py3Dmol code that shows the C-alpha trace and the ligand (Angstrom):
import py3Dmol

protein = """\
ATOM      1  CA  MET A   1     171.164  30.881 -93.835  1.00  0.00           C
ATOM      2  CA  ASP A   2     173.900  31.438 -96.429  1.00  0.00           C
ATOM      3  CA  ARG A   3     175.827  28.278 -95.551  1.00  0.00           C
ATOM      4  CA  GLY A   4     177.169  27.432 -99.000  1.00  0.00           C
ATOM      5  CA  GLY A   5     178.007  31.043 -99.720  1.00  0.00           C
ATOM      6  CA  ALA A   6     180.428  31.716 -96.862  1.00  0.00           C
ATOM      7  CA  PHE A   7     181.980  34.850 -98.255  1.00  0.00           C
ATOM      8  CA  ILE A   8     185.482  34.520 -96.933  1.00  0.00           C
ATOM      9  CA  GLY A   9     185.553  30.866 -98.144  1.00  0.00           C
ATOM     10  CA  LYS A  10     184.944  32.074-101.665  1.00  0.00           C
ATOM     11  CA  LEU A  11     187.588  34.704-101.460  1.00  0.00           C
ATOM     12  CA  ILE A  12     190.118  32.170-100.121  1.00  0.00           C
ATOM     13  CA  ALA A  13     189.196  29.866-102.959  1.00  0.00           C
ATOM     14  CA  ILE A  14     190.184  32.479-105.481  1.00  0.00           C
ATOM     15  CA  ALA A  15     193.488  33.266-103.675  1.00  0.00           C
ATOM     16  CA  ALA A  16     194.257  29.588-103.327  1.00  0.00           C
ATOM     17  CA  LEU A  17     193.637  29.058-107.028  1.00  0.00           C
ATOM     18  CA  LEU A  18     195.917  31.880-107.983  1.00  0.00           C
ATOM     19  CA  PHE A  19     198.634  30.407-105.758  1.00  0.00           C
ATOM     20  CA  ALA A  20     198.172  26.790-107.052  1.00  0.00           C
ATOM     21  CA  THR A  21     198.456  27.906-110.710  1.00  0.00           C
ATOM     22  CA  ALA A  22     201.761  29.742-110.222  1.00  0.00           C
ATOM     23  CA  ALA A  23     204.273  27.837-112.267  1.00  0.00           C
ATOM     24  CA  PRO A  24     207.008  26.117-110.242  1.00  0.00           C
ATOM     25  CA  ARG A  25     210.483  27.082-111.253  1.00  0.00           C
ATOM     26  CA  GLY A  26     213.480  24.876-111.477  1.00  0.00           C
ATOM     27  CA  ASP A  27     215.425  26.996-109.032  1.00  0.00           C
ATOM     28  CA  ALA A  28     212.382  27.560-106.889  1.00  0.00           C
ATOM     29  CA  PRO A  29     213.110  28.838-103.379  1.00  0.00           C
ATOM     30  CA  PRO A  30     211.878  26.698-100.560  1.00  0.00           C
ATOM     31  CA  ALA A  31     208.099  26.967-100.261  1.00  0.00           C
ATOM     32  CA  PHE A  32     206.716  28.323 -96.993  1.00  0.00           C
ATOM     33  CA  GLU A  33     202.993  27.904 -96.625  1.00  0.00           C
ATOM     34  CA  GLN A  34     202.733  31.012 -94.412  1.00  0.00           C
ATOM     35  CA  LEU A  35     204.024  33.165 -97.282  1.00  0.00           C
ATOM     36  CA  ARG A  36     200.722  32.641 -99.122  1.00  0.00           C
ATOM     37  CA  TRP A  37     199.084  35.252 -96.828  1.00  0.00           C
ATOM     38  CA  THR A  38     202.123  37.321 -96.013  1.00  0.00           C
ATOM     39  CA  ALA A  39     202.720  40.941 -97.222  1.00  0.00           C
ATOM     40  CA  PRO A  40     205.585  41.216 -99.697  1.00  0.00           C
ATOM     41  CA  GLY A  41     208.734  42.251 -97.897  1.00  0.00           C
ATOM     42  CA  ALA A  42     207.656  40.829 -94.551  1.00  0.00           C
ATOM     43  CA  ALA A  43     208.665  37.137 -95.307  1.00  0.00           C
ATOM     44  CA  ARG A  44     211.916  37.221 -93.294  1.00  0.00           C
ATOM     45  CA  THR A  45     210.299  38.839 -90.268  1.00  0.00           C
ATOM     46  CA  LEU A  46     207.304  36.496 -90.366  1.00  0.00           C
ATOM     47  CA  LEU A  47     209.406  33.394 -90.725  1.00  0.00           C
ATOM     48  CA  SER A  48     211.980  34.361 -88.022  1.00  0.00           C
ATOM     49  CA  GLU A  49     209.921  36.105 -85.425  1.00  0.00           C
ATOM     50  CA  GLN A  50     206.663  35.605 -83.603  1.00  0.00           C
ATOM     51  CA  PRO A  51     204.708  37.446 -80.887  1.00  0.00           C
ATOM     52  CA  ALA A  52     205.491  35.985 -77.483  1.00  0.00           C
ATOM     53  CA  THR A  53     202.565  34.604 -75.617  1.00  0.00           C
ATOM     54  CA  CYS A  54     202.266  33.755 -71.989  1.00  0.00           C
ATOM     55  CA  LEU A  55     199.390  31.404 -71.244  1.00  0.00           C
ATOM     56  CA  ALA A  56     197.377  32.066 -68.012  1.00  0.00           C
ATOM     57  CA  ALA A  57     196.868  28.316 -67.748  1.00  0.00           C
ATOM     58  CA  ASN A  58     198.526  25.327 -69.528  1.00  0.00           C
ATOM     59  CA  ASN A  59     196.355  22.387 -68.755  1.00  0.00           C
ATOM     60  CA  ASP A  60     195.343  19.734 -71.346  1.00  0.00           C
ATOM     61  CA  MET A  61     192.170  21.625 -72.245  1.00  0.00           C
ATOM     62  CA  VAL A  62     194.212  24.670 -73.201  1.00  0.00           C
ATOM     63  CA  ARG A  63     196.876  22.598 -74.963  1.00  0.00           C
ATOM     64  CA  SER A  64     194.167  20.799 -76.945  1.00  0.00           C
ATOM     65  CA  GLY A  65     192.598  24.174 -77.891  1.00  0.00           C
ATOM     66  CA  ARG A  66     195.977  25.501 -79.015  1.00  0.00           C
ATOM     67  CA  ALA A  67     196.502  22.491 -81.258  1.00  0.00           C
ATOM     68  CA  LEU A  68     193.025  22.908 -82.855  1.00  0.00           C
ATOM     69  CA  PHE A  69     193.696  26.700 -83.263  1.00  0.00           C
ATOM     70  CA  GLY A  70     196.624  25.835 -85.501  1.00  0.00           C
ATOM     71  CA  THR A  71     194.776  23.238 -87.648  1.00  0.00           C
ATOM     72  CA  PRO A  72     193.579  24.244 -91.088  1.00  0.00           C
ATOM     73  CA  THR A  73     191.064  21.420 -91.426  1.00  0.00           C
ATOM     74  CA  LEU A  74     189.211  22.870 -88.466  1.00  0.00           C
ATOM     75  CA  LEU A  75     188.149  25.589 -90.847  1.00  0.00           C
ATOM     76  CA  GLY A  76     187.314  23.190 -93.728  1.00  0.00           C
ATOM     77  CA  GLY A  77     186.681  24.100 -97.338  1.00  0.00           C
ATOM     78  CA  GLN A  78     189.015  26.421 -99.213  1.00  0.00           C
ATOM     79  CA  ALA A  79     190.623  27.871 -96.075  1.00  0.00           C
ATOM     80  CA  ALA A  80     191.855  24.307 -95.189  1.00  0.00           C
ATOM     81  CA  LYS A  81     193.104  23.758 -98.770  1.00  0.00           C
ATOM     82  CA  ALA A  82     195.056  27.059 -98.612  1.00  0.00           C
ATOM     83  CA  GLY A  83     196.538  25.860 -95.281  1.00  0.00           C
ATOM     84  CA  LEU A  84     194.840  28.659 -93.310  1.00  0.00           C
ATOM     85  CA  SER A  85     194.086  28.259 -89.618  1.00  0.00           C
ATOM     86  CA  CYS A  86     193.032  30.549 -86.774  1.00  0.00           C
ATOM     87  CA  ALA A  87     196.720  30.850 -85.992  1.00  0.00           C
ATOM     88  CA  SER A  88     197.474  32.330 -89.449  1.00  0.00           C
ATOM     89  CA  CYS A  89     195.673  35.463 -88.459  1.00  0.00           C
ATOM     90  CA  HIS A  90     196.161  35.213 -84.676  1.00  0.00           C
ATOM     91  CA  ILE A  91     199.742  34.063 -84.336  1.00  0.00           C
ATOM     92  CA  ASN A  92     200.123  32.486 -80.877  1.00  0.00           C
ATOM     93  CA  GLY A  93     196.641  33.855 -80.170  1.00  0.00           C
ATOM     94  CA  ARG A  94     197.823  37.409 -80.861  1.00  0.00           C
ATOM     95  CA  ASP A  95     197.535  39.365 -84.125  1.00  0.00           C
ATOM     96  CA  ASN A  96     199.418  39.283 -87.407  1.00  0.00           C
ATOM     97  CA  PRO A  97     200.448  42.594 -88.782  1.00  0.00           C
ATOM     98  CA  HIS A  98     201.837  40.937 -91.961  1.00  0.00           C
ATOM     99  CA  PHE A  99     198.675  39.126 -92.936  1.00  0.00           C
ATOM    100  CA  LEU A 100     197.734  39.890 -96.430  1.00  0.00           C
ATOM    101  CA  LEU A 101     195.461  37.810 -98.668  1.00  0.00           C
ATOM    102  CA  ALA A 102     193.899  39.111-101.827  1.00  0.00           C
ATOM    103  CA  GLY A 103     190.184  39.670-101.448  1.00  0.00           C
ATOM    104  CA  VAL A 104     190.270  39.136 -97.666  1.00  0.00           C
ATOM    105  CA  SER A 105     192.557  41.986 -96.665  1.00  0.00           C
ATOM    106  CA  ALA A 106     192.634  45.639 -97.476  1.00  0.00           C
ATOM    107  CA  ALA A 107     196.008  46.501 -95.923  1.00  0.00           C
ATOM    108  CA  PRO A 108     198.532  44.135 -94.151  1.00  0.00           C
ATOM    109  CA  GLY A 109     197.151  43.067 -90.836  1.00  0.00           C
ATOM    110  CA  THR A 110     193.525  43.301 -91.829  1.00  0.00           C
ATOM    111  CA  ALA A 111     190.918  40.694 -92.717  1.00  0.00           C
ATOM    112  CA  ASP A 112     187.267  40.550 -93.388  1.00  0.00           C
ATOM    113  CA  VAL A 113     185.798  37.728 -91.371  1.00  0.00           C
ATOM    114  CA  THR A 114     182.605  38.989 -89.846  1.00  0.00           C
ATOM    115  CA  ASN A 115     181.201  40.379 -92.949  1.00  0.00           C
ATOM    116  CA  SER A 116     179.012  37.554 -94.111  1.00  0.00           C
ATOM    117  CA  PHE A 117     178.608  36.342 -90.489  1.00  0.00           C
ATOM    118  CA  PHE A 118     176.582  39.486 -90.039  1.00  0.00           C
ATOM    119  CA  SER A 119     175.533  40.165 -93.615  1.00  0.00           C
ATOM    120  CA  ALA A 120     173.963  36.777 -94.047  1.00  0.00           C
ATOM    121  CA  ALA A 121     171.366  38.030 -91.564  1.00  0.00           C
ATOM    122  CA  ARG A 122     171.420  41.563 -92.758  1.00  0.00           C
ATOM    123  CA  GLY A 123     171.586  40.766 -96.461  1.00  0.00           C
ATOM    124  CA  ASN A 124     174.451  42.972 -97.506  1.00  0.00           C
ATOM    125  CA  GLY A 125     177.725  41.884 -98.918  1.00  0.00           C
ATOM    126  CA  LEU A 126     180.146  44.621 -98.016  1.00  0.00           C
ATOM    127  CA  PHE A 127     183.888  44.110 -98.228  1.00  0.00           C
ATOM    128  CA  ASP A 128     184.878  45.533 -94.935  1.00  0.00           C
ATOM    129  CA  PRO A 129     188.295  44.330 -93.652  1.00  0.00           C
ATOM    130  CA  VAL A 130     189.284  45.314 -90.070  1.00  0.00           C
ATOM    131  CA  LEU A 131     192.517  45.057 -88.155  1.00  0.00           C
ATOM    132  CA  ILE A 132     193.039  41.546 -86.827  1.00  0.00           C
ATOM    133  CA  PRO A 133     192.720  41.888 -83.051  1.00  0.00           C
ATOM    134  CA  ASP A 134     195.203  40.670 -80.548  1.00  0.00           C
ATOM    135  CA  LEU A 135     193.247  38.061 -78.570  1.00  0.00           C
ATOM    136  CA  ALA A 136     195.284  38.794 -75.460  1.00  0.00           C
ATOM    137  CA  ARG A 137     193.424  42.025 -75.185  1.00  0.00           C
ATOM    138  CA  PRO A 138     189.810  42.435 -74.093  1.00  0.00           C
ATOM    139  CA  GLY A 139     187.705  42.788 -77.221  1.00  0.00           C
ATOM    140  CA  LYS A 140     184.113  42.955 -78.283  1.00  0.00           C
ATOM    141  CA  VAL A 141     183.353  39.338 -77.554  1.00  0.00           C
ATOM    142  CA  ALA A 142     182.952  38.729 -73.852  1.00  0.00           C
ATOM    143  CA  ARG A 143     185.452  36.150 -72.380  1.00  0.00           C
ATOM    144  CA  ASP A 144     183.219  35.348 -69.323  1.00  0.00           C
ATOM    145  CA  PRO A 145     183.022  31.501 -69.251  1.00  0.00           C
ATOM    146  CA  GLU A 146     179.452  31.687 -67.872  1.00  0.00           C
ATOM    147  CA  ALA A 147     178.075  33.687 -70.731  1.00  0.00           C
ATOM    148  CA  ARG A 148     179.581  31.393 -73.425  1.00  0.00           C
ATOM    149  CA  ALA A 149     179.535  34.249 -75.903  1.00  0.00           C
ATOM    150  CA  LEU A 150     183.100  33.220 -76.984  1.00  0.00           C
ATOM    151  CA  GLU A 151     182.007  29.654 -77.802  1.00  0.00           C
ATOM    152  CA  ALA A 152     179.045  31.000 -79.852  1.00  0.00           C
ATOM    153  CA  PHE A 153     181.413  33.388 -81.716  1.00  0.00           C
ATOM    154  CA  ILE A 154     183.971  30.769 -82.534  1.00  0.00           C
ATOM    155  CA  ARG A 155     181.307  28.248 -83.598  1.00  0.00           C
ATOM    156  CA  ASN A 156     179.911  30.850 -86.031  1.00  0.00           C
ATOM    157  CA  LEU A 157     183.332  31.692 -87.364  1.00  0.00           C
ATOM    158  CA  ILE A 158     184.046  28.022 -88.170  1.00  0.00           C
ATOM    159  CA  VAL A 159     180.774  27.020 -89.636  1.00  0.00           C
ATOM    160  CA  GLU A 160     179.310  30.237 -91.206  1.00  0.00           C
ATOM    161  CA  GLU A 161     182.422  32.071 -92.267  1.00  0.00           C
ATOM    162  CA  PHE A 162     184.822  29.336 -93.180  1.00  0.00           C
ATOM    163  CA  GLY A 163     182.407  26.591 -94.109  1.00  0.00           C
ATOM    164  CA  GLY A 164     183.970  24.163 -91.619  1.00  0.00           C
ATOM    165  CA  GLN A 165     182.285  21.074 -90.121  1.00  0.00           C
ATOM    166  CA  GLU A 166     180.079  21.702 -87.002  1.00  0.00           C
ATOM    167  CA  PRO A 167     182.578  21.661 -84.172  1.00  0.00           C
ATOM    168  CA  THR A 168     181.814  19.313 -81.207  1.00  0.00           C
ATOM    169  CA  PRO A 169     181.212  20.731 -77.724  1.00  0.00           C
ATOM    170  CA  ALA A 170     184.551  19.439 -76.565  1.00  0.00           C
ATOM    171  CA  MET A 171     186.325  21.131 -79.389  1.00  0.00           C
ATOM    172  CA  LEU A 172     184.608  24.472 -78.792  1.00  0.00           C
ATOM    173  CA  ALA A 173     185.320  24.222 -75.053  1.00  0.00           C
ATOM    174  CA  ALA A 174     189.030  23.555 -75.829  1.00  0.00           C
ATOM    175  CA  LEU A 175     189.323  26.509 -78.324  1.00  0.00           C
ATOM    176  CA  ALA A 176     187.607  28.855 -75.882  1.00  0.00           C
ATOM    177  CA  ALA A 177     189.857  27.707 -73.009  1.00  0.00           C
ATOM    178  CA  TYR A 178     192.828  28.496 -75.165  1.00  0.00           C
ATOM    179  CA  VAL A 179     191.619  31.967 -76.259  1.00  0.00           C
ATOM    180  CA  ARG A 180     190.727  32.763 -72.660  1.00  0.00           C
ATOM    181  CA  ALA A 181     194.278  31.772 -71.488  1.00  0.00           C
ATOM    182  CA  VAL A 182     196.115  33.926 -74.121  1.00  0.00           C
ATOM    183  CA  ARG A 183     198.190  36.771 -72.384  1.00  0.00           C
ATOM    184  CA  SER A 184     200.975  38.992 -73.507  1.00  0.00           C
ATOM    185  CA  CYS A 185     204.371  38.495 -71.897  1.00  0.00           C
ATOM    186  CA  PRO A 186     205.873  41.293 -69.832  1.00  0.00           C
ATOM    187  CA  GLY A 187     208.811  42.892 -71.547  1.00  0.00           C
ATOM    188  CA  GLU A 188     209.063  40.366 -74.398  1.00  0.00           C
ATOM    189  CA  PRO A 189     207.134  41.456 -77.415  1.00  0.00           C
ATOM    190  CA  THR A 190     208.620  38.929 -79.843  1.00  0.00           C
ATOM    191  CA  VAL A 191     210.566  35.671 -79.763  1.00  0.00           C
ATOM    192  CA  ALA A 192     212.511  33.748 -82.447  1.00  0.00           C
ATOM    193  CA  ARG A 193     210.737  30.861 -84.270  1.00  0.00           C
ATOM    194  CA  ARG A 194     212.363  27.552 -83.349  1.00  0.00           C
ATOM    195  CA  LEU A 195     211.984  23.874 -83.998  1.00  0.00           C
ATOM    196  CA  GLY A 196     210.830  23.724 -80.393  1.00  0.00           C
ATOM    197  CA  ASP A 197     207.640  25.533 -81.399  1.00  0.00           C
ATOM    198  CA  GLN A 198     206.652  22.681 -83.718  1.00  0.00           C
ATOM    199  CA  LEU A 199     207.737  20.011 -81.310  1.00  0.00           C
ATOM    200  CA  ALA A 200     205.656  21.557 -78.550  1.00  0.00           C
ATOM    201  CA  ALA A 201     202.610  21.848 -80.917  1.00  0.00           C
ATOM    202  CA  ILE A 202     203.039  18.202 -81.826  1.00  0.00           C
ATOM    203  CA  ALA A 203     203.006  17.248 -78.080  1.00  0.00           C
ATOM    204  CA  ASP A 204     199.927  19.518 -77.693  1.00  0.00           C
ATOM    205  CA  GLY A 205     198.185  17.692 -80.502  1.00  0.00           C
ATOM    206  CA  ALA A 206     198.869  14.287 -78.914  1.00  0.00           C
ATOM    207  CA  ALA A 207     197.697  15.502 -75.535  1.00  0.00           C
ATOM    208  CA  GLY A 208     194.545  16.880 -77.240  1.00  0.00           C
ATOM    209  CA  ALA A 209     193.952  13.648 -79.083  1.00  0.00           C
ATOM    210  CA  GLN A 210     194.027  11.792 -75.829  1.00  0.00           C
ATOM    211  CA  LEU A 211     191.707  14.373 -74.174  1.00  0.00           C
ATOM    212  CA  MET A 212     189.217  14.061 -76.997  1.00  0.00           C
ATOM    213  CA  ILE A 213     189.293  10.234 -76.984  1.00  0.00           C
ATOM    214  CA  GLY A 214     188.651  10.364 -73.162  1.00  0.00           C
ATOM    215  CA  ARG A 215     185.518  12.498 -73.970  1.00  0.00           C
ATOM    216  CA  GLY A 216     184.380  10.036 -76.589  1.00  0.00           C
ATOM    217  CA  ASP A 217     184.947  12.653 -79.281  1.00  0.00           C
ATOM    218  CA  ARG A 218     186.222  10.953 -82.436  1.00  0.00           C
ATOM    219  CA  GLN A 219     185.977  14.113 -84.538  1.00  0.00           C
ATOM    220  CA  GLY A 220     188.030  16.069 -81.986  1.00  0.00           C
ATOM    221  CA  ALA A 221     190.613  13.213 -81.884  1.00  0.00           C
ATOM    222  CA  ARG A 222     190.926  13.174 -85.637  1.00  0.00           C
ATOM    223  CA  LEU A 223     191.487  16.874 -85.804  1.00  0.00           C
ATOM    224  CA  SER A 224     194.049  16.702 -83.085  1.00  0.00           C
ATOM    225  CA  ILE A 225     195.992  14.154 -85.161  1.00  0.00           C
ATOM    226  CA  ALA A 226     195.555  16.457 -88.141  1.00  0.00           C
ATOM    227  CA  ALA A 227     197.068  19.183 -85.996  1.00  0.00           C
ATOM    228  CA  MET A 228     200.182  16.978 -85.430  1.00  0.00           C
ATOM    229  CA  ARG A 229     200.463  16.166 -89.151  1.00  0.00           C
ATOM    230  CA  HIS A 230     200.244  19.873 -89.988  1.00  0.00           C
ATOM    231  CA  GLN A 231     203.139  20.646 -87.705  1.00  0.00           C
ATOM    232  CA  LEU A 232     205.259  17.867 -89.288  1.00  0.00           C
ATOM    233  CA  GLY A 233     204.676  19.643 -92.640  1.00  0.00           C
ATOM    234  CA  LEU A 234     205.836  22.955 -91.179  1.00  0.00           C
ATOM    235  CA  VAL A 235     209.051  21.196 -89.881  1.00  0.00           C
ATOM    236  CA  ALA A 236     209.606  19.722 -93.368  1.00  0.00           C
ATOM    237  CA  GLU A 237     209.603  23.212 -94.888  1.00  0.00           C
ATOM    238  CA  ARG A 238     212.566  24.128 -92.665  1.00  0.00           C
ATOM    239  CA  TYR A 239     214.648  21.021 -93.533  1.00  0.00           C
ATOM    240  CA  ALA A 240     214.891  21.877 -97.113  1.00  0.00           C
ATOM    241  CA  GLY A 241     217.616  20.807 -99.625  1.00  0.00           C
ATOM    242  CA  PRO A 242     219.192  17.521-100.586  1.00  0.00           C
ATOM    243  CA  GLY A 243     221.096  17.161 -97.222  1.00  0.00           C
ATOM    244  CA  PHE A 244     217.805  16.728 -95.459  1.00  0.00           C
ATOM    245  CA  ALA A 245     216.098  14.305 -97.864  1.00  0.00           C
ATOM    246  CA  ARG A 246     216.246  11.504 -95.222  1.00  0.00           C
ATOM    247  CA  ASP A 247     214.614  13.667 -92.624  1.00  0.00           C
ATOM    248  CA  ARG A 248     211.937  14.882 -94.968  1.00  0.00           C
ATOM    249  CA  ALA A 249     211.212  11.252 -95.896  1.00  0.00           C
ATOM    250  CA  ALA A 250     210.934  10.382 -92.208  1.00  0.00           C
ATOM    251  CA  LEU A 251     208.620  13.302 -91.529  1.00  0.00           C
ATOM    252  CA  LEU A 252     206.406  12.186 -94.407  1.00  0.00           C
ATOM    253  CA  ALA A 253     206.387   8.665 -93.151  1.00  0.00           C
ATOM    254  CA  GLY A 254     205.550   9.862 -89.651  1.00  0.00           C
ATOM    255  CA  SER A 255     202.629  11.819 -91.061  1.00  0.00           C
ATOM    256  CA  ARG A 256     201.365   8.763 -92.935  1.00  0.00           C
ATOM    257  CA  GLN A 257     201.531   6.721 -89.787  1.00  0.00           C
ATOM    258  CA  LEU A 258     199.438   9.366 -87.944  1.00  0.00           C
ATOM    259  CA  GLN A 259     196.928   9.312 -90.764  1.00  0.00           C
ATOM    260  CA  ALA A 260     196.569   5.575 -90.336  1.00  0.00           C
ATOM    261  CA  ILE A 261     196.239   5.998 -86.487  1.00  0.00           C
ATOM    262  CA  GLY A 262     193.329   8.447 -87.100  1.00  0.00           C
ATOM    263  CA  ASP A 263     191.489   5.716 -88.949  1.00  0.00           C
ATOM    264  CA  ILE A 264     191.816   3.082 -86.185  1.00  0.00           C
ATOM    265  CA  ALA A 265     188.298   2.033 -85.241  1.00  0.00           C
ATOM    266  CA  ASP A 266     188.937   0.951 -81.652  1.00  0.00           C
ATOM    267  CA  VAL A 267     189.634   3.993 -79.492  1.00  0.00           C
ATOM    268  CA  GLY A 268     191.629   2.033 -76.927  1.00  0.00           C
ATOM    269  CA  GLN A 269     193.895   0.939 -79.747  1.00  0.00           C
ATOM    270  CA  MET A 270     194.069   4.493 -81.002  1.00  0.00           C
ATOM    271  CA  ARG A 271     195.177   5.723 -77.641  1.00  0.00           C
ATOM    272  CA  LEU A 272     197.983   3.187 -77.496  1.00  0.00           C
ATOM    273  CA  ALA A 273     198.986   3.910 -81.064  1.00  0.00           C
ATOM    274  CA  ILE A 274     199.325   7.654 -80.362  1.00  0.00           C
ATOM    275  CA  ASP A 275     201.347   7.035 -77.264  1.00  0.00           C
ATOM    276  CA  ARG A 276     203.639   4.638 -79.167  1.00  0.00           C
ATOM    277  CA  TRP A 277     203.951   7.103 -82.143  1.00  0.00           C
ATOM    278  CA  THR A 278     204.806   9.981 -79.752  1.00  0.00           C
ATOM    279  CA  LEU A 279     207.426   7.994 -77.851  1.00  0.00           C
ATOM    280  CA  GLY A 280     209.051   6.850 -81.074  1.00  0.00           C
ATOM    281  CA  PHE A 281     209.016  10.372 -82.501  1.00  0.00           C
ATOM    282  CA  GLU A 282     210.461  12.017 -79.450  1.00  0.00           C
ATOM    283  CA  THR A 283     213.259   9.540 -78.976  1.00  0.00           C
ATOM    284  CA  GLY A 284     214.026   9.178 -82.674  1.00  0.00           C
ATOM    285  CA  LEU A 285     213.350  11.652 -85.332  1.00  0.00           C
ATOM    286  CA  ALA A 286     212.828  14.670 -82.959  1.00  0.00           C
ATOM    287  CA  GLN A 287     216.304  14.151 -81.537  1.00  0.00           C
ATOM    288  CA  ARG A 288     217.888  14.040 -85.029  1.00  0.00           C
ATOM    289  CA  LEU A 289     216.065  17.176 -86.099  1.00  0.00           C
ATOM    290  CA  ARG A 290     217.150  18.982 -82.895  1.00  0.00           C
ATOM    291  CA  ARG A 291     220.839  18.086 -83.623  1.00  0.00           C
ATOM    292  CA  ALA A 292     220.467  19.515 -87.161  1.00  0.00           C
ATOM    293  CA  GLU A 293     218.469  22.544 -86.244  1.00  0.00           C
ATOM    294  CA  ALA A 294     221.402  24.963 -86.719  1.00  0.00           C
ATOM    295  CA  ARG A 295     221.803  23.770 -90.321  1.00  0.00           C
ATOM    296  CA  SER A 296     218.068  24.107 -91.006  1.00  0.00           C
ATOM    297  CA  LEU A 297     215.965  27.172 -92.099  1.00  0.00           C
ATOM    298  CA  TYR A 298     215.081  27.753 -88.469  1.00  0.00           C
ATOM    299  CA  ASP A 299     218.517  29.244 -88.315  1.00  0.00           C
ATOM    300  CA  PRO A 300     218.260  32.982 -89.332  1.00  0.00           C
ATOM    301  CA  THR A 301     221.412  32.994 -91.439  1.00  0.00           C
ATOM    302  CA  HIS A 302     220.376  29.937 -93.449  1.00  0.00           C
ATOM    303  CA  LEU A 303     216.842  31.449 -93.740  1.00  0.00           C
ATOM    304  CA  ASP A 304     218.163  34.674 -95.145  1.00  0.00           C
ATOM    305  CA  ARG A 305     220.142  32.803 -97.677  1.00  0.00           C
ATOM    306  CA  ALA A 306     217.120  30.759 -98.724  1.00  0.00           C
ATOM    307  CA  LEU A 307     214.961  33.747 -99.098  1.00  0.00           C
ATOM    308  CA  ARG A 308     217.462  35.703-101.257  1.00  0.00           C
TER     309      ARG A 308
END
"""
ligand_1 = """\
43
LIG
C 191.506 35.531 -91.993
C 191.940 35.915 -90.656
C 191.290 35.325 -89.452
C 191.167 33.936 -89.164
C 191.537 32.793 -90.062
C 190.495 33.895 -87.874
N 190.295 35.186 -87.444
Fe 189.660 35.650 -85.613
N 189.398 37.548 -86.143
C 189.922 38.123 -87.287
C 189.427 39.474 -87.388
C 189.716 40.397 -88.554
C 188.643 39.762 -86.226
C 187.967 41.089 -85.887
C 186.477 41.007 -86.359
C 185.741 42.168 -86.011
O 186.117 42.904 -85.148
O 184.652 42.365 -86.594
C 188.668 38.522 -85.455
C 188.090 38.363 -84.283
C 188.179 37.251 -83.399
C 187.771 37.234 -82.084
C 187.007 38.323 -81.237
C 188.038 39.195 -80.524
C 187.294 40.208 -79.803
O 187.212 41.350 -80.267
O 186.862 39.928 -78.702
C 188.009 35.996 -81.654
C 187.744 35.316 -80.276
C 188.644 35.198 -82.774
N 188.754 36.055 -83.778
C 189.058 33.957 -82.697
C 189.290 33.206 -83.829
C 189.347 31.766 -83.905
C 189.084 30.783 -82.715
C 189.660 31.404 -85.164
C 189.658 30.103 -85.837
C 188.401 29.265 -85.702
C 189.826 32.637 -85.890
N 189.626 33.703 -85.075
C 190.222 32.804 -87.274
C 190.664 37.476 -88.233
C 190.790 36.087 -88.348
"""
view = py3Dmol.view(width=600, height=400)
view.addModel(protein, "pdb")
view.setStyle({"model": 0}, {"cartoon": {"style": "trace"}})
view.addModel(ligand_1, "xyz")
view.setStyle({"model": 1}, {"stick": {}})
view.zoomTo()
view.show()
């Protein structure tokens, strides 16, 4: 098996390297991680709009899966370093018509992910990007929970394509539960991006961490905490500029606290620490961020100005 040679992992490594070596400018515009894989000209649309998703179920399993779906470290290796997660291609479980990454995409909205998945067995190395599918629609992978084809597909994607760590059964179950729950919303193709997206995702990560701890799954718990930290980073991107220095420092401090919580050996203590952190965040920093949202880059006018 071509484990070390995960094709897409190598391509992302090259793209990430190109990105990392771009010289920072003194007057550099705010850096948005998502623009690393966004077609030129689509930045404003991608950063201000997103496909609306209505979930068929919203229990802790689905929420846990949604948190993992947005976590780069689930994919491991170079994809994680570039900040790429399942949600980079499948925004809210849907598609991403603006996705463009050198070596991975042909045209915007396409990616080559199954190439080495299949070619490792068949022994060819074709570059064959296809349209990123909307997971709300029936596709080639059966969603039937009995057949478990979806779990097998996702497992192969993580381990074989992206070079990620072997996911635990609880993680796979959560990811599959989320994918199975993704539906389009009647009459609402897109919605605005808001601070509330990140706050909800942070709450999902906390719920997911508790669920994983309850299942004795440390790896799942750590990744759920990584999910929360990633979302804090996305918030920090939107609170750019000197006026928000204090909030960015608080976001960074919160992320470091979560990192330490992920290292707590005793799972009972870890549970308590996550609850305490979440309560502190929701009653403190999250409130402050909400009050300042209209001045942040979640606001379309401020975003436009920053992208100019
Ligand atoms: C680089 C972009 C990219 C990333 C990252 C990505 N996907 Fe996909 N995904 C695709 C593309 C392209 C296809 C279509 C592959 C094909 O049809 O051969 C696909 C197919 C799928 C399908 C099958 C849909 C069907 O037809 O039934 C599922 C399920 C899926 N992805 C889930 C995931 C999950 C879960 C993750 C994270 C572990 C993930 N994807 C990460 C691009 C991506």
